[in-house]
C-alpha positions in Angstrom: -26.0 153.6 49.8 -28.4 156.0 51.4 -28.1 159.8 51.1 -29.6 162.4 53.5 -29.6 166.2 53.4 -28.1 167.6 56.5 -29.3 171.1 57.6 -27.7 172.9 60.7 -30.1 175.2 62.3 -28.9 178.6 63.6 -28.8 177.2 67.1 -26.6 174.4 66.1 -29.4 171.6 65.9 -28.7 169.4 63.0 -31.5 167.7 61.1 -31.4 165.1 58.3 -33.8 164.7 55.3 -33.9 161.7 53.1 -32.4 162.8 49.9 -34.6 160.4 48.1 -37.6 163.0 48.6 -35.7 165.5 46.4 -34.3 163.0 44.0 -37.6 161.6 43.4 -39.3 165.1 42.8 -36.5 166.2 40.6 -36.5 163.2 38.4 -40.3 163.1 38.2 -40.4 166.9 37.4 -37.9 166.8 34.7 -39.1 163.6 33.3 -42.7 164.9 32.9 -41.3 168.1 31.2 -38.9 166.2 28.7 -41.4 163.5 27.6 -44.4 165.7 27.4 -44.5 165.2 23.5 -42.9 161.5 23.8 -44.5 159.7 26.8 -42.6 156.6 25.9 -39.4 158.3 27.0 -40.6 159.1 30.5 -39.1 156.2 32.4 -35.7 156.7 30.5 -35.6 160.3 31.4 -36.7 159.7 34.9 -33.9 157.2 35.5 -31.1 159.3 34.0 -32.1 162.4 36.0 -32.4 160.4 39.2 -28.9 159.0 38.6 -27.3 162.3 37.6 -28.6 164.0 40.7 -27.8 161.0 43.0 -24.2 161.5 41.8 -24.0 165.3 42.2 -24.8 166.5 45.8 -24.8 170.1 44.4 -27.7 169.3 42.2 -29.5 167.5 45.2 -28.8 170.9 47.5 -29.8 173.2 44.6 -33.2 171.4 43.9 -34.1 171.0 47.7 -33.5 174.9 48.2 -35.4 176.0 45.0 -38.3 173.7 45.1 -38.9 172.8 48.8 -39.7 174.7 52.0 -38.8 173.2 55.5 -42.5 172.7 56.0 -42.4 170.4 52.8 -39.8 168.0 54.4 -40.2 168.6 58.2 -42.2 165.4 58.7 -39.8 163.2 57.1 -36.7 164.9 58.9 -35.1 163.5 62.1 -32.8 165.4 64.5 -29.3 164.1 64.4 -27.8 166.6 66.8 -30.0 168.3 69.6 -29.9 172.0 70.6 -32.3 174.5 71.9 -35.8 174.8 70.1 -36.2 177.0 67.3 -39.4 178.7 66.0 -40.9 177.5 62.7 -39.8 180.9 61.0 -36.1 180.2 62.3 -36.4 176.6 60.7 -37.7 178.1 57.3 -34.9 180.7 57.3 -32.3 177.9 58.0 -33.6 175.6 55.2 -33.5 178.6 52.8 -30.2 180.1 53.8 -28.3 177.9 56.3 -25.7 175.4 56.1 -26.9 172.4 53.8 -24.8 169.5 52.7 -25.7 165.9 51.6 -24.3 163.0 53.7 -24.0 159.4 52.6 -24.7 156.5 55.0 -24.0 152.8 54.2 
């Protein structure tokens, strides 16, 4: 099963970003913090945090909004519904405040 973050831009354009980008960053960041004094638990914490977020779409969206900008994920995003062109500023605004959901594809 593969998950994507789907973002609807103000002009109706839909973009999808592989959720693995967000999941990996979140798990790595939390594992680094939690295993700072115990490096041997890094992998265990990483695996648990990855699984927790994978099973909780709200966590994926929250981490994406708080820790990434559109410009961070744009090169990995693909357009899933075309619409008129937007400026970079409009895309940044949509990433921060627009409609964002997680979609699962088999």
